[in-house]
Kinemage of the C-alpha trace (Angstrom):
@kinemage 1
@onewidth
@group {chain A} dominant
@subgroup {mainchain}
@vectorlist {calphas} color= white
{ca unk a 1} P 0.000 0.000 0.000
{ca unk a 2} L 2.824 2.391 0.846
{ca unk a 3} L 4.616 1.707 -2.455
{ca unk a 4} L 1.373 2.109 -4.389
{ca unk a 5} L 0.722 5.427 -2.644
{ca unk a 6} L 4.209 6.677 -3.524
{ca unk a 7} L 3.772 5.681 -7.153
{ca unk a 8} L 0.354 7.336 -7.309
{ca unk a 9} L 1.745 10.548 -5.796
{ca unk a 10} L 4.647 10.560 -8.260
{ca unk a 11} L 2.275 10.148 -11.202
{ca unk a 12} L 0.067 12.980 -9.938
{ca unk a 13} L 3.087 15.280 -9.595
{ca unk a 14} L 4.325 14.405 -13.082
{ca unk a 15} L 0.935 15.361 -14.512
{ca unk a 16} L 0.730 18.623 -12.573
{ca unk a 17} L 2.135 21.935 -13.722
{ca unk a 18} L 4.510 23.079 -11.014
{ca unk a 19} L 5.094 26.693 -9.976
{ca unk a 20} L 6.890 28.182 -7.000
{ca unk a 21} L 5.043 30.402 -4.570
{ca unk a 22} L 5.328 34.080 -5.392
{ca unk a 23} L 6.715 36.680 -2.978
{ca unk a 24} L 8.983 34.028 -1.483
{ca unk a 25} L 12.545 32.963 -2.143
{ca unk a 26} L 14.090 34.664 -5.161
{ca unk a 27} L 10.930 36.201 -6.588
{ca unk a 28} L 11.402 39.720 -5.119
{ca unk a 29} L 14.973 39.869 -6.426
{ca unk a 30} L 13.985 38.693 -9.920
{ca unk a 31} L 11.137 41.199 -9.982
{ca unk a 32} L 13.528 43.986 -8.988
{ca unk a 33} L 15.977 42.903 -11.708
{ca unk a 34} L 13.149 42.814 -14.250
{ca unk a 35} L 12.034 46.372 -13.479
{ca unk a 36} L 15.596 47.680 -13.213
{ca unk a 37} L 16.666 46.216 -16.564
{ca unk a 38} L 13.595 47.745 -18.207
{ca unk a 39} L 14.245 51.242 -16.838
{ca unk a 40} L 17.964 51.175 -17.678
{ca unk a 41} L 17.200 49.924 -21.189
{ca unk a 42} L 14.677 52.698 -21.792
{ca unk a 43} L 17.247 55.354 -20.868
{ca unk a 44} L 19.971 53.684 -22.932
{ca unk a 45} L 17.645 53.473 -25.917
{ca unk a 46} L 17.804 57.249 -26.479
{ca unk a 47} L 21.271 56.877 -28.031
{ca unk a 48} L 21.557 55.493 -31.550
{ca unk a 49} L 24.654 53.355 -32.081
{ca unk a 50} L 26.281 51.814 -35.116
{ca unk a 51} L 28.350 48.664 -35.575
{ca unk a 52} L 29.462 48.714 -39.194
{ca unk a 53} L 26.316 48.591 -41.344
{ca unk a 54} L 24.096 47.764 -38.358
{ca unk a 55} L 22.138 50.578 -36.710
{ca unk a 56} L 20.470 50.042 -33.379
{ca unk a 57} L 20.059 51.846 -30.056
{ca unk a 58} L 21.551 51.546 -26.608
{ca unk a 59} L 18.589 49.549 -25.381
{ca unk a 60} L 19.829 46.585 -27.433
{ca unk a 61} L 22.415 45.774 -24.748
{ca unk a 62} L 20.043 45.066 -21.886
{ca unk a 63} L 16.477 44.912 -23.214
{ca unk a 64} L 16.794 41.258 -24.354
{ca unk a 65} L 17.581 40.398 -20.739
{ca unk a 66} L 14.173 41.797 -19.782
{ca unk a 67} L 12.623 38.969 -21.798
{ca unk a 68} L 15.056 36.453 -20.272
{ca unk a 69} L 14.047 37.434 -16.726
{ca unk a 70} L 10.403 37.519 -17.842
{ca unk a 71} L 10.748 33.941 -19.071
{ca unk a 72} L 12.247 32.895 -15.733
{ca unk a 73} L 9.385 34.506 -13.817
{ca unk a 74} L 6.758 32.845 -16.024
{ca unk a 75} L 8.413 29.406 -16.024
{ca unk a 76} L 9.088 29.250 -12.288
{ca unk a 77} L 6.281 31.301 -10.729
{ca unk a 78} L 3.468 31.240 -13.297
{ca unk a 79} L 1.489 33.805 -15.268
{ca unk a 80} L -0.109 35.547 -12.273
{ca unk a 81} L 3.244 36.268 -10.626
{ca unk a 82} L 4.872 37.296 -13.917
{ca unk a 83} L 1.933 39.591 -14.674
{ca unk a 84} L 2.500 41.471 -11.408
{ca unk a 85} L 6.117 42.076 -12.384
{ca unk a 86} L 5.041 43.244 -15.857
{ca unk a 87} L 2.464 45.672 -14.471
{ca unk a 88} L 5.027 46.975 -11.973
{ca unk a 89} L 7.584 47.506 -14.740
{ca unk a 90} L 4.971 49.254 -16.862
{ca unk a 91} L 3.983 51.557 -13.991
{ca unk a 92} L 7.620 52.416 -13.203
{ca unk a 93} L 8.347 53.129 -16.872
{ca unk a 94} L 5.390 55.526 -17.007
{ca unk a 95} L 6.498 57.167 -13.747
{ca unk a 96} L 10.071 57.559 -15.029
{ca unk a 97} L 8.861 59.144 -18.265
{ca unk a 98} L 6.585 61.581 -16.435
{ca unk a 99} L 9.365 62.457 -13.974
{ca unk a 100} L 11.881 63.179 -16.731
{ca unk a 101} L 9.258 65.279 -18.516
{ca unk a 102} L 8.481 67.351 -15.399
{ca unk a 103} L 12.192 67.835 -14.678
{ca unk a 104} L 12.757 68.918 -18.276
{ca unk a 105} L 9.938 71.480 -18.134
{ca unk a 106} L 10.870 72.846 -14.725
{ca unk a 107} L 12.789 76.161 -14.820
{ca unk a 108} L 16.554 75.645 -14.673
{ca unk a 109} L 18.657 77.333 -12.012
{ca unk a 110} L 20.390 80.494 -13.219
{ca unk a 111} L 23.866 78.959 -12.893
{ca unk a 112} L 22.946 75.581 -14.456
{ca unk a 113} L 23.956 75.481 -18.118
{ca unk a 114} L 23.074 71.906 -19.091
{ca unk a 115} L 19.410 72.310 -19.994
{ca unk a 116} L 19.995 71.639 -23.702
{ca unk a 117} L 22.078 68.546 -22.919
{ca unk a 118} L 19.415 67.239 -20.532
{ca unk a 119} L 16.687 67.722 -23.141
{ca unk a 120} L 18.823 66.071 -25.822
{ca unk a 121} L 19.299 62.928 -23.733
{ca unk a 122} L 16.149 62.629 -21.623
{ca unk a 123} L 13.713 64.819 -23.543
{ca unk a 124} L 11.740 61.840 -24.795
{ca unk a 125} L 9.359 62.236 -27.702
{ca unk a 126} L 5.882 61.400 -26.275
{ca unk a 127} L 5.025 59.229 -29.280
{ca unk a 128} L 8.166 57.126 -28.768
{ca unk a 129} L 7.485 56.773 -25.053
{ca unk a 130} L 3.909 55.654 -25.713
{ca unk a 131} L 5.094 53.177 -28.336
{ca unk a 132} L 7.753 51.755 -26.023
{ca unk a 133} L 5.595 51.178 -22.967
{ca unk a 134} L 2.634 49.834 -24.979
{ca unk a 135} L 4.896 47.468 -26.916
{ca unk a 136} L 6.474 46.271 -23.682
{ca unk a 137} L 3.127 45.681 -21.973
{ca unk a 138} L 1.497 43.775 -24.850
{ca unk a 139} L 4.641 41.822 -25.745
{ca unk a 140} L 5.480 40.748 -22.200
{ca unk a 141} L 1.921 39.715 -21.334
{ca unk a 142} L 1.681 37.584 -24.471
{ca unk a 143} L 5.148 36.153 -23.893
{ca unk a 144} L 4.237 35.058 -20.370
{ca unk a 145} L 0.766 33.780 -21.294
{ca unk a 146} L 2.017 31.668 -24.207
{ca unk a 147} L 4.879 30.209 -22.154
{ca unk a 148} L 2.559 29.110 -19.360
{ca unk a 149} L -0.015 27.685 -21.794
{ca unk a 150} L 2.664 25.610 -23.511
{ca unk a 151} L 3.917 24.456 -20.114
{ca unk a 152} L 0.427 23.224 -19.230
{ca unk a 153} L 0.780 20.796 -22.139
{ca unk a 154} L 4.471 19.911 -21.898
{ca unk a 155} L 4.856 20.003 -18.082
{ca unk a 156} L 8.600 19.970 -17.309
{ca unk a 157} L 9.565 18.734 -20.771
{ca unk a 158} L 10.514 20.752 -23.871
{ca unk a 159} L 11.579 23.938 -22.132
{ca unk a 160} L 13.143 25.076 -25.403
{ca unk a 161} L 9.732 24.926 -27.082
{ca unk a 162} L 8.013 27.228 -24.619
{ca unk a 163} L 10.953 29.627 -24.466
{ca unk a 164} L 11.219 29.979 -28.248
{ca unk a 165} L 7.459 29.825 -28.869
{ca unk a 166} L 6.655 32.495 -26.289
{ca unk a 167} L 9.482 34.720 -27.510
{ca unk a 168} L 8.317 34.450 -31.130
{ca unk a 169} L 4.812 35.584 -30.175
{ca unk a 170} L 5.801 38.199 -27.599
{ca unk a 171} L 8.520 39.836 -29.683
{ca unk a 172} L 6.230 39.969 -32.734
{ca unk a 173} L 3.547 41.777 -30.756
{ca unk a 174} L 6.107 44.082 -29.116
{ca unk a 175} L 7.702 44.993 -32.460
{ca unk a 176} L 4.404 45.534 -34.284
{ca unk a 177} L 2.933 47.720 -31.543
{ca unk a 178} L 6.094 49.792 -31.124
{ca unk a 179} L 6.753 50.331 -34.824
{ca unk a 180} L 3.119 51.115 -35.605
{ca unk a 181} L 2.708 53.721 -32.853
{ca unk a 182} L 6.174 55.231 -33.214
{ca unk a 183} L 6.741 55.310 -36.971
{ca unk a 184} L 3.580 54.475 -38.915
{ca unk a 185} L 3.132 57.247 -41.472
{ca unk a 186} L 6.686 58.450 -40.864
{ca unk a 187} L 8.370 55.365 -42.280
{ca unk a 188} L 6.195 54.148 -45.148
{ca unk a 189} L 5.891 51.345 -47.668
{ca unk a 190} L 8.555 48.682 -47.860
{ca unk a 191} L 10.830 50.696 -45.546
{ca unk a 192} L 8.289 50.255 -42.759
{ca unk a 193} L 7.904 46.521 -43.459
{ca unk a 194} L 11.674 46.113 -43.566
{ca unk a 195} L 12.070 48.005 -40.278
{ca unk a 196} L 9.539 45.723 -38.580
{ca unk a 197} L 11.034 42.514 -39.981
{ca unk a 198} L 14.637 43.400 -39.161
{ca unk a 199} L 13.740 44.506 -35.629
{ca unk a 200} L 11.689 41.382 -34.995
{ca unk a 201} L 14.308 38.979 -36.340
{ca unk a 202} L 17.111 40.660 -34.410
{ca unk a 203} L 15.326 40.483 -31.059
{ca unk a 204} L 14.005 36.960 -31.596
{ca unk a 205} L 17.319 35.511 -32.776
{ca unk a 206} L 19.113 37.184 -29.895
{ca unk a 207} L 16.697 35.511 -27.484
{ca unk a 208} L 17.462 32.161 -29.133
{ca unk a 209} L 21.184 32.882 -28.815
{ca unk a 210} L 20.682 33.529 -25.091
{ca unk a 211} L 18.791 30.245 -24.542
{ca unk a 212} L 21.727 28.503 -22.788
{ca unk a 213} L 21.853 31.340 -20.264
{ca unk a 214} L 18.083 31.240 -19.763
{ca unk a 215} L 18.232 27.464 -19.256
{ca unk a 216} L 20.879 27.773 -16.559
{ca unk a 217} L 19.130 30.610 -14.732
{ca unk a 218} L 15.826 28.697 -14.697
{ca unk a 219} L 17.596 25.565 -13.463
{ca unk a 220} L 19.295 27.455 -10.632
{ca unk a 221} L 16.118 29.276 -9.560
{ca unk a 222} L 14.068 26.067 -9.533
{ca unk a 223} L 16.654 24.397 -7.307
{ca unk a 224} L 16.743 27.382 -4.944
{ca unk a 225} L 12.963 27.583 -4.604
{ca unk a 226} L 11.846 25.174 -1.893
{ca unk a 227} L 8.211 25.627 -2.949
{ca unk a 228} L 8.945 24.432 -6.510
{ca unk a 229} L 8.281 20.697 -6.508
{ca unk a 230} L 9.225 18.583 -9.515
């Protein structure tokens, strides 16, 4: 009877989607990293950079890691916990944008001569800000939702499938929303299509390139979380 009970329990666990309890263990630290990476990336994105024929912005360095941490949150803690982190990041991004705007519009001190430099770096164009935060919100929510839905079918198997599948959907939504709000009517015709395709492929392929790192981080977090039972 004891052996049969153990076998039955093991089968039930193998057929159950496991998630760690939120607000315990490493969750607060991952949430803080998620929000911090987003805010730093948004500031870095104001500078355009060039590597040979490739043009991008400073957000390219860290923004992919936002999706990596988002994948970890979704895989380990579930959609509800990941959604809280996404909403928090969205709220902080809006607050940062409003704060920079108010600081920019506030009268400068008579002996402060850096107003033009401040506006050049942090004087965000409202349309770009709206595009960025809307793209982030839609893309991250879809990324998390798709990952968890795939996990409900695959359980602990085929992690690569849910990581790549969720990234493909989330990055597509993020890119479409951002490009449409920010540049529709400004960049037209094939140039607009090309801009969307190149941006989408770059971000998606970079996420695939980072898969080994994502795998290791998820593995470590699962082992550290006592409430995550496999």
